C-alpha positions as a printed Julia matrix, in Angstrom:
251×3 Matrix{Float64}:
 -24.2    20.39   21.1
 -22.42   21.84   17.97
 -20.14   19.89   15.62
 -16.45   20.07   16.29
 -14.04   21.84   13.95
 -11.35   19.77   12.6
  -8.77   21.03   15.54
 -11.25   20.19   17.8
 -11.97   16.96   17.72
  -9.02   15.25   19.42
  -9.29   18.17   21.9
 -12.65   18.49   23.92
 -15.38   15.88   24.57
 -17.81   18.55   24.43
 -18.44   18.82   20.53
 -20.45   16.61   19.01
 -18.58   14.21   16.56
 -19.5    14.56   12.96
 -20.62   11.47   11.36
 -18.34   12.02    7.8
 -16.34   14.84    7.85
 -15.74   16.45    4.1
 -13.17   14.45    1.73
 -10.63   16.95    1.51
 -10.59   16.77    5.33
  -9.75   12.95    5.58
  -6.86   13.52    2.48
  -5.84   16.41    4.07
  -5.46   14.14    7.42
  -3.56   11.26    5.53
  -1.27   13.81    3.65
   0.27   15.36    6.78
   0.43   11.62    8.12
   2.1    10.05    5.03
   4.46   13.32    4.32
   5.69   12.84    8.39
   5.73    9.0     7.84
   9.39    8.54    8.89
   9.16    4.64    8.88
   6.65    1.9     9.66
   6.65   -1.57   10.68
   3.78   -4.18   10.61
   2.37   -6.83   10.19
   0.8    -7.34    6.78
  -2.56   -9.92    5.01
  -2.96   -9.96    1.07
  -5.78  -11.97    0.28
  -6.46  -11.65   -3.61
  -9.65  -13.05   -4.67
 -10.96  -14.48   -8.06
 -14.45  -14.61   -7.54
 -15.01  -16.89  -11.56
 -12.48  -19.52  -10.3
 -14.01  -19.57   -6.85
 -10.3   -19.28   -5.83
  -8.72  -17.57   -2.85
  -5.57  -17.0    -1.78
  -3.8   -15.42    2.0
  -0.27  -14.19    2.34
   0.74  -13.61    5.84
   4.22  -11.77    6.24
   5.85   -8.5     7.69
   6.36   -5.29    6.03
   9.42   -2.5     6.75
   9.16    1.31    4.91
  11.87    3.81    6.02
  13.14    6.89    5.1
  17.02    7.62    4.35
  17.25   10.85    3.84
  16.21   11.91   -0.25
  16.12    8.09   -0.46
  13.03    5.73    0.65
  12.94    1.63    1.18
  10.29   -0.84    1.37
  10.55   -4.24    2.48
   7.97   -7.16    2.46
   8.88  -10.69    3.52
   5.77  -12.94    2.52
   6.16  -16.21    5.5
   3.02  -18.63    4.86
   0.08  -18.84    1.91
  -3.5   -20.51    2.35
  -4.55  -21.77   -0.53
  -8.62  -21.92   -0.2
  -9.17  -24.9     1.99
  -5.89  -26.52    2.64
  -4.15  -25.56    5.69
  -1.84  -22.67    5.99
   2.03  -23.29    4.6
   5.22  -21.77    5.05
   5.62  -20.42    1.84
   8.71  -17.59    1.58
   9.08  -14.75   -1.05
  11.04  -11.07   -0.33
  10.16   -7.98   -2.24
  12.74   -4.97   -1.59
  12.81   -2.24   -2.88
  15.16    0.75   -2.57
  14.35    3.87   -4.75
  15.72    2.17   -7.54
  15.58   -1.76   -7.89
  13.15   -3.91   -7.34
  13.77   -7.09   -6.01
  11.84   -9.97   -6.1
  12.7   -13.22   -4.1
  11.1   -16.88   -4.42
  12.72  -19.25   -2.03
  10.06  -21.86   -3.17
  10.81  -22.08   -6.29
  14.49  -20.79   -5.94
  14.23  -18.12   -8.22
  14.87  -13.93   -7.81
  14.4   -10.92  -10.45
  15.18   -7.75  -10.27
  13.17   -4.97  -12.21
  14.46   -1.5   -12.65
  11.92    1.11  -11.76
  13.47    4.6   -12.1
  17.11    5.9   -12.81
  19.52    5.86  -10.1
  19.64    9.67   -9.83
  16.12    9.73   -9.85
  14.64    7.48   -7.09
  11.33    7.56   -6.38
   9.24    6.94   -3.14
   8.96    3.27   -2.06
   5.46    3.16   -1.28
   4.32    5.21   -4.74
   6.71    1.76   -6.66
   4.86   -0.75   -4.45
   1.38    0.41   -5.57
   1.89   -0.63   -8.66
   2.04   -4.25   -7.65
   0.03   -4.17   -4.61
  -2.44   -1.94   -3.45
  -0.13    0.05   -0.85
  -1.74    3.34   -2.44
  -3.27    5.3     0.96
   0.57    5.17    1.39
   1.24    7.42   -1.49
   1.16   10.79   -2.43
  -2.22   13.08   -2.22
  -2.16   14.89   -5.11
  -1.49   11.94   -7.15
  -4.58   10.01   -5.89
  -6.53   12.82   -6.41
  -5.61   12.97  -10.67
  -6.16    9.3   -10.78
  -9.05    9.0    -8.84
 -12.92    9.53   -8.11
 -12.78   10.22   -4.27
 -15.96    9.71   -2.3
 -16.37   10.07    1.69
 -18.83    6.27    2.62
 -20.96    7.12    5.33
 -20.91    4.58    8.17
 -24.27    3.69    8.89
 -23.5     2.4    12.89
 -25.23    2.87   15.89
 -21.56    3.49   17.65
 -18.94    6.54   16.48
 -16.96    4.67   13.75
 -13.2     4.42   14.64
 -12.21    4.93   10.92
 -13.04    6.86    8.22
 -14.14    4.81    4.53
 -12.9     6.25    1.05
 -14.42    4.77   -2.4
 -12.13    5.53   -5.26
 -13.03    4.66   -8.87
 -10.84    4.95  -11.08
 -10.58    7.76  -13.9
 -10.88    6.59  -17.3
  -7.3     8.3   -18.09
  -5.52    7.23  -14.72
  -2.58    4.83  -15.48
  -4.37    2.62  -12.94
  -7.44    1.83  -15.12
  -5.67   -1.44  -16.43
  -4.91   -2.21  -13.07
  -7.97   -1.5   -10.94
 -11.48   -0.46  -11.52
 -12.17    0.81   -7.42
 -10.31    0.5    -4.71
 -11.92    1.26   -0.94
  -9.72    2.42    2.19
 -10.6     2.26    5.72
  -8.7     4.97    7.69
  -7.91    4.54   11.54
  -9.14    7.89   13.06
  -6.39    8.16   15.59
  -3.33    6.43   13.49
  -4.53    8.49   10.44
  -3.45    5.79    7.96
  -5.43    3.17    6.58
  -5.76   -0.03    8.04
  -7.51   -1.74    5.3
  -7.55   -1.4     1.41
 -10.07   -3.91   -1.18
  -9.49   -3.32   -4.78
 -11.33   -4.31   -7.21
  -9.77   -5.57  -10.81
 -11.25   -4.94  -13.9
 -11.61   -8.42  -14.11
 -13.77   -8.54  -10.84
 -10.7   -10.15   -9.15
 -10.91   -8.88   -5.38
  -7.31   -7.49   -3.32
  -7.69   -7.17    0.63
  -4.68   -6.0     2.09
  -4.81   -5.78    6.16
  -1.68   -3.99    8.09
  -1.73   -5.13   11.58
   0.03   -4.03   14.83
   1.79   -1.52   12.92
   5.0     0.46   14.49
   5.27    3.78   13.07
   8.09    6.12   12.92
  10.28    4.19   15.49
  13.78    3.12   14.19
  14.2     0.68   12.09
  17.74   -0.8    11.48
  18.82   -0.12    7.56
  19.93   -3.86    7.58
  16.76   -4.86    7.84
  17.03   -3.77    4.12
  19.71   -5.9     3.07
  19.6    -8.98    1.22
  21.67  -11.99   -0.09
  20.21  -14.24   -2.94
  21.75  -17.48   -2.28
  23.94  -18.96   -4.73
  21.71  -22.31   -5.54
  19.37  -19.77   -7.78
  21.32  -19.1   -10.09
  21.98  -15.21  -11.49
  18.93  -12.66  -11.29
  16.6   -12.09  -14.11
  17.23   -8.47  -15.05
  14.3    -6.17  -15.86
  15.16   -2.84  -17.55
  13.7    -0.16  -17.21
  11.19    0.68  -20.18
  12.43    4.6   -21.55
   9.76    6.8   -22.13
   9.8     7.64  -25.83
  10.3    11.34  -26.1
   8.72   14.19  -28.59
  10.0    13.0   -31.71
   9.43    9.75  -31.07
  13.15    8.83  -30.15
């Protein structure tokens, strides 16, 4: 039985499923899916592990993403927290990004922060910005991934055909992510063509693991989902302005 060509895999069961496709094929599939992604809603599990401190925190919530013309918006509502062996408890924290400002609302400590991450007339994609704080890199521009990381395809050693591709990303020495991550692994659902799990290792060997569960892709999301109001009792939010890049003259 001959191996399937990339465009035959979904069309016929008569050709053999390849054990692992080339990295560029997987990245192209991922790129095609992220380009046509207009909206995304799903459950999120975010685990942060510090092996040296024997500490682990698991947060669960909901992620919303949608494009509105040239702009995109992202919202993560964290709902619960489980710290080490303690019981899971209610813990509310919201992150909302509108293309220019990232707003963090911490309901447990009753505070809010607003970070300006782009010029108002030069909005950036929400997933690109979020990846600076949470490893959501699988949803970002593929050309940027190849520029920042050495990417290899991990061969799956299971007997039955895998339902996912696994990519290993090693941070390049000059990468803008070199202070944040040492390496990342993506598990990409073959059917959806989008990440279902990301595991990132920091230079300090801390581990970030994100699982994307029950995704709803390209279904209409009400724009009001991205509206928010900071409670009056939280006081005025702390404002962190955009860092100005120096020009060639150092100004």
